[in-house]
C-alpha angles and dihedrals in degrees: 000000000000114000113241120203122213110213127205127214122238088267092057095255121136114258103249095213092050091047092053090048091050094049092047091051093046092051091051091049091050091051091050092051090047092052090053099039097038109031091163089068091058091047090054092072120099125230092270090057095249110148118236118226111279135172116250114260121231122201117200133181117250090218128223122332114237126201127193114220140172129205125213091233136090112256092247094054119102086231090067087049088055089053090052090048090056092049091051092051091053091050094045096047093045092049090241094307091120120038126183123199110203118202123194125253114293096019090114107356137003116272094257090050095063098101094053093045093052093043092052094044095246083125126025091221147327150207123237143100131290093234089068087071092058092119091061096054125350092219089069090070091065086080096077114350117085137032094293089218091290097310122135119227095267090054089051088054087051089054090047094053103033106016102057101268095119093055092047092051090051089049091053094049090051090050092057094041096248110164094208144117113218132203122184123207143137111072111223124213119243108293123235121258083240149247123310144169090248136004118289107233103171142014091255089068088078094063107116092354114146101230140175124219140125142225121013087342085078088066094043096052092040087054088053091055103263125138099234128206120183110217131167118247099265094055100050104081095046088052091050091047093052093047094248087123131039093195141000144181129210118161129277146357096268097046093042092049098048092044089058105250093142089057092063102029137028096192123083124174114211127210126033140162095221093090108002099143112031129149139186127264127216111201129197128187100250096223090052094044094048090053093057119104113264091246093058092049089056090047090053092051091052093043088056091058094043090051090048092059094042093048090054093051094046090049092056090056101040100037093051092048093051091044089057095043095050088058097042101038106023102035094236115167117213120202131187114243109248115256091234090060091048090052090050090054090056092051093049091045091055089052090050093050092049091052095046093045092052094066103020116065093186091053090051092048094050093045092051092050093049092046093052093050093044094051091056099039099043092049089052091047095049092047094046111038122073124239107268093192090065092053092045092051091048094054106028113017114106113244115246114263114255116242116241117243 
């Protein structure tokens, strides 16, 4: 529609000619909209152009769309904060047209029940991780649990978007009858080997150890001799406190700290291949999502990517602060996982993949796709990016004390 400017005279009065032109244009525009929106009104005219009697039409706004979600995280966990951050971005970008209420884990269903609840429409959507659906189809755990062929979590997201992962995930959900639309975002740093009563010095220390983990990591740690129990985040520390677990892993310094791990253990082992490249999942009920206006669908897709970047930046700040404070204020001792144990993880993981691939074609297909992408991307990354440890040591490592003569 052509923009019409209303001019004022030097005394601040509206230019009459301009006003008439504006009103004439507005009337024509209104008639055009009416002819499109209410064709029956136009058809009600006779051949001479006399309008038949018709009731006036009223157009009203439907108002904002509200969705009811649940996360798989306790309300105090930074992960739930990330879920709230995503919901806020959707609301902000849409100008309030789409609003998402995010409840904490357990408000409607248990954490591991999120997929079913969203699929059935009990919830409109949710925030969690793909590995939590491991019991539905083992191939789902490839998004997050395992070494990802050397990729970090952002590279896995690259595979998901540009290397075929998204299509494979949709294929898996269809195969299990899940009525959902999935978006992955939020690359997570390598997760710790976990919290223990004393430092883990060798792979044999896992024999008979009562341990918590999820996804394919269940198979890996079981293969290393542990007695594994899969528990959601909010149940881990109480189980450690009561002696039901000897060790456990969750995710990161901020989550581990707020969930209370330093209150029941002072030993944390850093670095592991069991979940070195995980990411978050945003789930929508497919029927609900498909009914959204096209504009809001595009907004959601872009909010996912905006939230992914913001989550990464916030994690750098918060995780590093909590890492420092657990050492300085809570006397937590962090130890690097021995290389021999890391190598053992890779061997057991390969055995797990071979076994799953033998009787699960979808698992084999996803694994092959991820492996092909990882082989190309990780080689490029290692050849291209400079060693950050060298730079850190140059600027921050304390020089060795000189021996006295």
